[in-house]
C-alpha positions in Angstrom: -2.5 -14.7 15.1 0.6 -13.8 13.8 1.4 -10.0 13.6 2.6 -7.9 10.9 5.3 -4.9 11.1 4.7 -1.8 8.1 6.5 0.7 6.6 6.4 3.6 4.7 4.8 7.5 3.9 2.4 8.9 6.3 0.4 10.7 4.0 -2.8 12.0 4.3 -5.4 12.0 1.6 -7.3 15.3 1.4 -10.7 14.8 -0.9 -12.0 17.3 -2.6 -15.1 17.8 -5.7 -14.5 20.5 -7.6 -17.0 22.3 -9.6 -14.8 22.9 -12.2 -10.8 22.9 -13.6 -10.4 26.5 -13.0 -8.3 25.5 -9.7 -6.8 22.7 -12.1 -5.6 25.7 -14.3 -4.5 28.2 -11.4 -2.6 25.8 -9.7 -0.8 24.0 -12.9 -2.0 21.0 -12.7 -2.6 18.9 -15.4 -6.0 16.7 -14.9 -5.1 13.4 -14.3 -1.6 14.5 -13.5 0.6 13.5 -10.1 2.4 17.0 -9.7 5.1 17.0 -6.7 4.9 20.5 -4.5 6.5 22.7 -2.4 5.1 23.6 0.8 4.5 27.1 0.4 2.2 25.5 -2.4 0.7 22.8 -1.5 -0.2 25.3 2.1 -2.2 27.4 -0.5 -4.5 24.5 -2.3 -5.4 23.5 0.7 -6.6 26.4 2.6 -8.5 26.8 -0.9 -9.7 23.5 -0.8 -10.9 23.9 2.4 -13.6 26.8 1.1 -14.7 23.8 -1.1 -15.1 21.5 1.1 -12.7 18.0 2.1 -13.1 14.6 3.2 -9.3 13.3 5.1 -8.5 10.0 4.7 -5.2 8.7 6.5 -3.0 7.0 3.2 0.4 5.8 1.9 1.0 2.3 0.6 1.4 0.7 3.0 -0.6 2.6 6.2 -3.2 1.2 3.3 -2.1 -2.0 3.7 -1.3 -2.5 7.8 -4.5 -0.6 8.0 -6.4 -3.4 6.1 -4.3 -6.0 8.2 -5.8 -4.6 11.3 -9.6 -4.7 10.6 -8.5 -8.5 9.5 -7.5 -8.9 13.4 -3.9 -9.3 13.4 -1.6 -7.8 15.2 -0.8 -4.7 13.1 1.7 -1.7 13.7 2.9 1.1 11.4 6.2 2.8 11.4 6.4 6.4 9.6 6.8 10.1 10.4 4.4 13.2 10.4 4.7 16.6 11.6 3.6 17.9 14.7 0.4 19.7 13.3 -3.0 18.7 12.9 -2.8 16.4 9.9 -0.1 14.1 11.3 -2.5 13.6 14.7 -5.1 13.1 12.3 -2.9 10.3 10.9 -2.0 8.6 13.9 -5.9 9.0 15.7 -7.4 7.2 12.7 -4.5 4.4 12.2 -5.6 3.8 15.9 -8.9 4.0 15.8 -8.4 0.5 13.5 -6.7 -1.2 15.6 -2.9 -0.5 14.8 -0.2 0.1 16.8 1.6 3.5 15.9 5.2 4.2 15.8 4.6 7.8 14.9 8.5 9.7 15.1 8.1 13.7 14.4 9.8 15.8 11.7 10.8 19.2 11.2 8.9 19.6 8.4 5.2 19.5 8.1 3.0 15.9 7.8 2.7 14.7 4.0 -0.1 15.1 2.2 -1.8 13.9 -0.7 -4.6 16.8 -2.3 -6.3 14.9 -4.6 -9.2 17.1 -6.4 -11.8 14.6 -8.2 -13.5 16.1 -11.5 -16.0 15.1 -14.3 -19.0 13.2 -14.8 -15.7 10.4 -14.6 -14.9 11.3 -11.4 -11.0 11.5 -13.2 -8.7 11.8 -10.5 -5.5 15.1 -9.8 -2.8 14.6 -7.7 -0.7 17.4 -6.3 1.5 15.8 -3.0 3.8 17.0 -0.6 5.8 14.6 1.0 6.5 16.9 4.2 8.0 14.9 7.4 7.5 10.9 5.4 11.1 12.2 2.9 13.0 12.7 6.9 11.9 9.0 7.7 15.8 7.8 8.2 18.2 4.8 9.3 18.6 6.4 12.1 15.1 6.1 13.4 15.5 2.6 13.3 16.0 0.2 16.1 16.3 -3.4 16.9 13.1 -3.5 19.6 10.9 -2.2 17.1 11.0 -5.4 14.5 11.0 -7.7 18.4 8.0 -10.3 18.2 6.9 -9.5 14.5 6.1 -12.0 12.1 5.9 -10.3 9.2 7.1 -7.1 7.3 6.2 -4.9 5.1 8.0 -2.2 2.9 6.1 0.8 1.1 8.5 0.3 -2.5 8.3 4.3 -2.6 10.2 3.7 0.1 13.2 2.4 -1.9 14.6 6.1 -2.6 16.0 6.0 0.1 18.3 3.1 0.1 20.0 3.5 3.6 17.0 3.1 5.2 15.4 0.0 3.2 19.5 -1.7 4.1 18.6 -0.9 7.6 14.9 -2.0 7.8 15.3 -5.5 5.9 18.7 -6.1 7.9 16.6 -5.7 11.2 13.4 -7.2 10.0 15.7 -10.5 9.3 17.5 -10.2 12.4 14.1 -10.5 13.8 12.8 -13.6 12.1 10.4 -11.3 9.9 8.8 -13.1 6.1 9.4 -9.4 4.2 7.1 -8.4 1.7 7.5 -5.5 -0.8 4.7 -3.2 -3.0 7.0 -2.5 -6.2 4.8 0.1 -5.9 6.0 2.3 -8.7 7.1 1.3 -12.1 9.9 4.5 -11.7 10.7 4.0 -8.8 11.8 0.2 -10.1 13.8 1.6 -12.9 15.1 4.1 -10.9 17.0 2.2 -8.2 17.2 -1.0 -10.4 20.2 -2.2 -8.9 19.4 -2.1 -5.8 15.5 -3.3 -6.1 17.4 -6.5 -7.5 19.9 -6.8 -4.8 17.2 -6.6 -2.2 15.2 -8.8 -3.8 17.6 -11.4 -4.6 19.0 -11.2 -0.4 15.8 -10.0 1.7 12.4 -10.5 -0.1 9.8 -13.3 0.5 7.2 -12.0 -1.6 6.8 -9.6 -4.1 3.3 -7.1 -4.9 3.7 -6.0 -8.9 1.6 -4.9 -11.2 2.4 -5.7 -14.6 4.5 -2.1 -15.4 6.4 -2.6 -12.7 7.5 -6.4 -13.4 8.1 -5.2 -16.6 10.2 -2.7 -15.4 12.4 -5.6 -13.2 12.3 -8.1 -15.3 11.7 -6.7 -18.9 9.6 -8.7 -19.5 5.7 -9.4 -20.2 3.6 -10.3 -17.2 3.3 -14.1 -17.5 7.1 -14.4 -18.4 7.8 -11.8 -15.8 6.3 -14.1 -12.9 8.4 -16.8 -14.0 11.3 -14.3 -13.4 10.0 -13.3 -10.8 9.3 -16.4 -8.8 13.5 -17.1 -9.2 14.2 -14.2 -7.1 12.0 -14.9 -3.9 9.2 -17.8 -2.0 6.8 -16.0 -3.5 5.5 -14.3 -6.8 2.4 -12.5 -7.5 1.9 -9.9 -10.1 -1.8 -7.9 -10.5 -2.8 -7.3 -13.6 -6.1 -5.1 -12.7 -9.3 -5.7 -13.6 -8.2 -9.6 -15.6 -7.4 -11.2 -12.1 -3.7 -12.2 -11.2 -1.9 -14.6 -11.0 1.1 -15.8 -8.1 3.6 -18.7 -8.4 5.9 -20.3 -5.5 8.1 -22.8 -7.2 7.0 -24.6 -9.7 3.1 -23.9 -8.5 1.2 -21.3 -10.3 -2.0 -20.1 -9.8 -3.6 -17.3 -12.4 -6.4 -15.7 -10.0 -9.7 -15.2 -11.1 -11.2 -11.1 -10.6 -13.7 -11.4 -7.9 -16.9 -9.4 -8.7 -17.1 -5.9 -8.8 -19.0 -2.7 -9.1 -15.6 -0.3 -10.4 -15.8 3.3 -10.0 -12.2 4.0 -8.6 -9.3 2.3 -8.3 -7.2 3.6 -5.7 -6.2 1.0 -3.0 -6.7 -1.7 -4.8 -2.9 -3.0 -4.6 -3.2 -2.0 -0.9 -5.8 -4.3 0.2 -4.8 -7.0 -2.0 -1.7 -7.4 -0.1 -3.4 -7.2 2.8 -5.6 -9.8 2.0 -2.7 -12.2 1.0 -0.9 -12.1 3.6 -4.0 -12.5 5.9 -4.5 -15.8 4.5 -0.7 -16.5 4.5 -0.4 -16.0 8.1 -3.4 -18.9 8.3 -0.9 -21.4 6.4 -3.6 -21.4 3.5 -2.9 -22.4 0.2 -1.0 -20.3 -2.4 -5.0 -20.1 -4.6 -6.5 -19.0 -1.8 -4.2 -16.3 -0.4 -4.3 -15.1 -3.7 -8.4 -15.1 -3.7 -9.1 -13.7 -0.6 -6.9 -11.0 -1.7 -8.9 -11.0 -4.9 -12.1 -10.5 -2.9 -11.3 -7.0 -0.3 -9.6 -5.7 -3.4 -13.1 -5.9 -5.3 -14.5 -4.3 -2.3 -12.3 -1.1 -2.3 -12.7 -0.4 -6.1 -16.1 -0.3 -5.1 -15.9 3.1 -2.9 -14.4 6.2 -3.7 -11.0 5.8 -2.4 -8.7 3.1 -0.2 -11.2 2.7 3.2 -14.1 -0.2 2.5 -17.2 1.0 3.8 -18.4 -1.6 7.1 -21.6 -3.4 4.7 -18.8 -4.0 2.0 -16.1 -5.1 5.3 -19.1 -7.3 6.6 -19.5 -9.0 3.2 -16.4 -9.7 2.1 -15.0 -11.5 5.3 -18.3 -13.7 5.3 -17.3 -14.6 1.7 -13.6 -14.6 2.8 -15.2 -16.7 5.9 -16.6 -19.1 3.5 -13.7 -19.7 1.5 -11.0 -20.4 4.2 -13.7 -22.6 6.0 -13.1 -24.7 2.3 -10.0 -25.1 2.5 -9.2 -26.0 5.9 -8.5 -30.2 6.4 -11.1 -31.2 9.4 -9.7 -32.3 12.4 
């Protein structure tokens, strides 16, 4: 089985279901928004949430992807930075429980967290992010031996804001012979790092995952034309179009991937799990269309749960569906 190394923000999601909007008003958090907060504010909000009752779920885009590839059976490792505190320990131990080999570095600040407020009948989400130690991850933390022996290297697009870190990471990954993939993560990150992103994709990235807004930010084109443009810059381009499915292209080969049936209640983590399924299938040498379909299958499971962690029954169902699909596309010996 081929192996994968990921790098990203080591964030713990702190989920709380609020009885009303009082807490949002108190901390000036517009409903449905994502706000960055300082350490003092982050600590005050966390203390307030503890009184209500919270659920802790280690997250971050790349960490979600790497957790899923590990559950699929790929030897999977993760590089991130945490604080020397309870949340950092929880993040590391939970990743390891899922079979991920962690290369956790320790910063001077407390561990990053994403406080998620769930309100109203529609379970609307409001976010307050404190990045903490995650922002201290830098190029000096990376060494060649961390990359040796891995077949794939997966990058969380949010890290592109730290251009020196990513520049060193992709060079070390390329020297180690890795296939390099990136999830663009956010259209505003693409827009604010436009020249760097284009240089990165042109010179180092083999597989690009983007949603509609990210693909538009990168190419200035609508999804189908954006896919064609992206595919000229890398080996494989993937554009996800939410509930309408996804499109994949490599060279002149193009496939539209139908969305897998799902009872959607929360789309958080769908892109991360799609990338995991796609990379797992790619590591098995599956055809491009099948890679997209396996991504779609596993993404359909995560949207049926609150948060980014798929429960055991859905994992079992996904693995059965994926095994059947792989068997259909594996030539008889």
